[in-house]
N, C-alpha and C positions, 0 to 999 in steps of 0.2 A: 465531832459528833454532838458535843454538848451545844454548840451554836445552832445546829439544825433542830434539836429538840426545843430550844428556847424560841426559835423562829416559828416552829409549829404551834407551840403554846400561844404565842402572841397572835398568830393568824386565827387560831381557834377563838381566842378571846374577842378579837375584832369581829369575827363572823357572828358570834353569839350576841354581842352588843347590837349589831345591825338587825338581827332577827328580833331581838327583844323590843326594838323601837319601831318595828314594822307597823304601819297603820292597820287598824282593824278593818274588817270588811265594811264597805260603805253601807249605810242604812238608808232607807227611804220611809217617808211618812205616808200612811194609808188611812183612809177613813175606816173607822171601826165602831160605828154606832153613835149614839147620842147620850148626853147627860143633862139632867135637869139643872137649871140655873138657880133654883130655889124651890120651895114647897109647891107641888102641883098635884091636883087630884087626878087619879086614874079612874075614868068613868066607864059605864056600860055602853055608852053611845056618844056621838059627837054633839054635845050640848050640855050646858050647865044645869039643865033640868033633869039630866040623867043621873042615876044613882052612883055615888062614889064607891069604888072598890077599895080605896085606901089612898094614902098620900105618898108620893115619891119626892125625892129631893136630891141635892148634890151627892154624887157618889153612886147613885143608882143608875145602872147602865141598861139601855134598851136598844132594840132594833126597831126601826120604823118599817111597818109592814105595808102601809099605804097612807094616803091622805084624802081628806074630804073637807074642802073649804079651809077654815082656820084650824083644823084638827088633824092630829096624827093617830092612826091605829098603830099601837105599839105592843111589843112583847118584851117582857123582862128577861134579860140575859142571865141574871143571877138573882138570888133572893134579895129583896129590898131591905133597906135598913129598918123599915116600918113593919116588916114581917110578911110581906107578900111573897109568894113562891116564885121561883124561877119558872118561866114559861107562861106566867099570867099575862093575859092579853086584855087590852082596854083602849080607851080613847083619852087623849090629853091635848090641851091647847098648844099649838105650834110654837107660840112665842116664848114658851118656857124651856125650850130645848136647844142645846148647842151641839154641833157635830164634834165628835172626838176624833183625834188622830192618834195612831199608834205607830211606833217605830218597828219596821221589819227589815231583816237583813236583805241586801240586794243580791240578786243572783238567781 
């Protein structure tokens, strides 16, 4: 009886070790907005002659709503570091934005 109990304990330990090492669910990269590569003015229209609403920079996340020539119409996904509110919309030069990717669980 003692040998059976020891065998059961050993098998349980082997099973738990295997489960603990099981790989995590695979993840996939998905596009999830854009981020500025440096300081960039958010403007009222597509042109440097348009009034600046404020300056955005690295860490400020936006969604591109549309584009016109060299400009993106964007919406802030969260408050900017410079104090612009989430949801603020404006125009910014395309060359200052890089696509972001986020990791999402597969399945």
